N, C-alpha and C positions, 0 to 999 in steps of 0.2 A: 130315423132317429138322430139326432146330433148330439145327445148323452155320451159321453166315452169316460173311462175308470178314471180318476186321478190318479196323478204319481207318488211312488213311496215318496218317502225326505227320509232324510238321515242326520241327525245330529250328533254332536261330541258332549260330552259332560264329563268335567274333574272333578273327582270325590276325594275324600280323605282315604286313608286305610283303615279306619274306625269304621268309614259308614259301610267299605267293603266288606270287613271283617261280621259286623251285624246286623246290617242292613239297614235301611232310612227310608225316607219319606221327601222328596224334592220337587217343589214347584218349578217347571220350565216355561218360561216364555219364549213362544216359538210364534215368526212370521209365517203363513201360509194361506191358501186361496180359500174361501170360503164361500157358500152360496150367496147371490148377490140379493139382497132382499127389496131392490126398487123392483124387479120383475121376475121375482121368485124362480130365479137360475134359467128362465126361457129364453133370455138374451132378447128381447125384443119391447121396442118403445111401448110406453101405456096406450092402449088401445089396437096395437095393432097386434100382427102373426106372423109367423114365419109361411113362406110362400115357394108350392112347386118349382125346381131348376126348371126352365125354360130349354136349358142346353143337352140335361139329358133326360130328361121327362120324369125327373122321381125316380131313375132308377141309381143314380150317385157314382156311374160309372159311363164312358164311352167307349163303344166298340165300332174297331177301323179292319176293313179289308184289305188286305196287301197280297198283290199279283206276284207269285214265284216263279222259280222250275220247278215246285213241286203244286202248285197249284195254287189255289185262294186259300192263305193262310189270315184269321181271325184274333186281331188282338184286343184286350179291353186294360183302360187305363181310367183311372180315379178322373171323375169330371174338375176340369182345371176351377169351374166357376162356383159349384160349391164345395171343393174338397172333398166330396166323395158323402157328404150328408145327403144330395139327393133334395134338400132345400135350404133357400136361401132366407136373407133378415135384410128385408128391402129398409128397414127403418131401424137400428137397432138401441138398445138400451143405453140412454147417456151413462149409465154409472157404471158399467160394464164392458161396455162397447161391443155389446153380443154376445161375449164371451159367456154368458149366465154366470158369473165369479167375478170377485174381488179380494184383493190381499189386505190383511187383516193382522194384529196380533192379538193373541189369545195365548192366554195362563191354562196348563196342563199340572195335575196330579200324577209324579212319577213314584213307585214303590221301588226299592232297590232290595232286590233280594238277597240275603247272606251270602256270604260266597262270592261276591262277584269280582272280578280281575281285568285287567288292560285288555280291551278287547272284546269283552261280552258284547252283545246286544240283545236289546230290552224290544221286543216289539207292540207295539202299541196298534191294535185291529182300528182301522176307518179313522186313525188322527192323523193321517197325512192331506195331501191336498182334494179336495173336493173337484171332482171333474168335470170337463167344460159341460155347461147346460143341463145341470142336474144332474151329472153321470156320479155313482159313487166313489167317496173318497179312499186314496189308497190308505198304507199303512204307513205309519211315523217308528221309526227304528233310532233309539238313543243307544248310542255306540259309549260305553264306561272307558274313563280314561283314571287308573289310581295315581295320586300323587306319591310323590316319595316321601318316607317318613324319615325323620331326623335323626331316630333309633334304631328302629326295625324295619328288616328286609324280610319281604314274602316272595317264597322260594314251594308254589304252589300252594297245599295250605296247610304248610309251617311256615313258621317267624324266626329268625332269628337277631342275634344283638349279641353286641361286644360288652362285654364287662370288666373296666380294670380293677385290679383290687392289691391294695399295699403288698411289697410282701409279708411284711409280720403278722400281718391277718390272714396271707397264704398258709403260710410258716404254722400258726398257734389256730388256727380255725376261728369264724365269724359267723354274723349271721345278720343280713342286710336286706333293706327294703326296696325294692326293683316297683318302680311306677311301668304297669303295664298297661294293655289296653282293657281291662279289667278292671283296674287300679292298683293300688298298692299290695304286693304278695312278698310273702317273707322266702329270703332265698338262705339257705343251710349250706356253708364254707366248710368244707372239713380241713382240719389240720392236714399239712402239707398238700395241698391243692398246687399242682403245675399248672405253668401258664400255658394253655390250647386245651386245657381241659374244656368237658361242656355238662353245664346242669340240663335234664331234661322238666320240662313245666307241662304236666300233661293239660290236655283239653282249652289250653290259652292261645293255642295255634287260628288260624284263618278259618272261615267257616267252610262246609263244603256246599257248592250251589247245587241245588236240586238233588239232597241228601242229609241225612240229619247229622248230626256231631260237628267237631270242632279239628284242627289238626293241634298238634304241641307246639310250644316255643322253647328253641332251642340258646341256651345262653352261654356264650363261650366266653371263658375267663382269660386273660390275659394280665400276669403277674407284674405289677409296675415294681422297677428294682429306683432307688432313690440314684439321683447323680450329683445332687449337693449333700453335705454332711458337714455340719459344723465339726470342732474337735473334740466333743462330747460323745457325740455319737459314732464318729470314726472310731474312738477309742474303746467303746463298747462294743462294735463290732468288731474288731480285732481280738478282743477279748473272746467273744463267743468262737470265732474260726479257730482261735488256739484251743480253747474248748473241745471243737467236734473236730482238731488235725485239719482243717481244712486251710491251712496258710498255704497250701501249693498247690497247683493243679495239673493231674493227671491225664493226659488225653490217651483215649484208648478205650477199643471197645471191650463189655464186660466178659466177655466169653471167646474162646477161640471159633467156637459153633456161629457166634453172631457175628464176629468181622469176617471171617468166610464168607455168610451171607450176604452179608451188605456189598461186601470188594465182589464176588459172582455178581449180584445184580445191577452194578456198577460196569460191570465187563460187558455185559448182556445188553445194559443198555447202550453201550459206545458202538458195542459192534454190530447190534443188529440194523439191517436196514430196511 
């Protein structure tokens, strides 16, 4: 038999974050080897057939006897005339040159499951290259590459983003609309919110591959301090600072215990080897 299994193929596909989170359907155009229609994958020209190799008599291998100090040693190697097939093609197909397959471009539909990430491979059985002379096709592997998102960063099945909040909104509290992958979501910012605090939006993270459910969305808040004030705004802030007795800055820990703990950790960090 001249037929052999075809090779597996690997292609890389870039998808956006929303497709990786929710899953999607994509059409893939691939260049691959398919059965030759002119010879029906036989590799022979019309009206001709394969012939038994005259060198190996159809065995596909050549045996040789060598003499050594241990006696006679018999070795076998693939027949150089038929490449181990046992048959030859005296009149190859003009379309495929005797290979039984030709290269062409075809389109496949790929189902991308929710939760894929960069490096995830999707196997399409039997969609790789057809083997020589009608051999079974190999598999096609599609490796996913998730493009970076301008707002959200993915860590496993969790999504993270940074939202800048004006100083006044952080102090007074407010509600805001955040454009997530699921659409507009209302976010409540409590009065007195500090820079670096995190809000958790349940169930709006990435999907979990091969399991149900989704991770969470972590909204990291960054309080923005104004850098340019007109005279009226500056006067209002000075009045506000005076009302709160915040015209001077005091540096130091709030308690001796906290200070001791802080300096102890710093000392340990610098003296540790």
